[in-house]
Residue, then its C-alpha position, 0 to 999 in steps of 0.5 A: x398175969x396181965x391183971x397185975x401189970x400196969x396199963x395206961x388206962x388204969x386211971x381212966x378205969x378207976x375214974x369211971x368205975x370208982x375203984x382201983x383196978x385190983x378191986x375191979x378184977x375182984x368185982x368182975x369175978x362176982x355173979x353181979x358183974x356188969x357186962x361193961x366191967x367185964x369187957x373193959x377189964x378184958x380189953x385192959x388185960x389185952x392192952x397191958x400185954x400189948x404195952x409190955x410187948x412195946x416196952x420189950x422191943x423198945x428196950x431191946x432196940x435201945x440195948x442193941x443201939x447202946x453207944x458202948x456196944x461193939x459195932x460188930x454185933x449190929x445186925x440190920x436184919x435183927x433191927x428190921x425184925x424188931x421194927x416189924x415186931x414193934x409195928x405189930x405191937x403198936x397196932x395192937x396197943x392202939x386197937x385195944x386203946x381205941x376199943x376200950x375208949x369207945x366202950x368207956x364213952x358209950x357205956x351208961x353213967x356209973x349210977x345207971x350201970x345196972x341192966x337197963x329196964x326195958x319197956x317190955x319188961x315193965x309191961x310184963x310185970x304190970x297188972x294190966x292185960x297185955x296189949x292186943x295186936x291190931x287186926x290184920x287189914x281186910x281183903x277189901x282194904x288191901x285191894x284198895x291200896x293196890x295201884 
């Protein structure tokens, strides 16, 4: 499971949300989980899988290029395929890192991570009567504005 795999952003998530990643996943499963936390952990899971793919291809290429390996086993086609696979995995990793970084940069500070209170919500709960919509302009005023 990707939540059990380490990722390169785990420390950043811990700093931003104030809890280790394992506790963040538990919090995200609760009914009061913030949308930012849920999205961050979703991106983190995708990132962990992409990083695992990068590591697998890297390790496979290293094993194929081991100096003690039989030269007759080398295959340019296999290495070309691994290079394509690595490129795709690196692009995915970079995309997930960028998306997660942007999310962490744009989300409210930890003390304000709850739902923002909108002025419309405040007006709806106030004891004052709702505001009255302005009256439409009169026909004479509309004609006066025409060129």
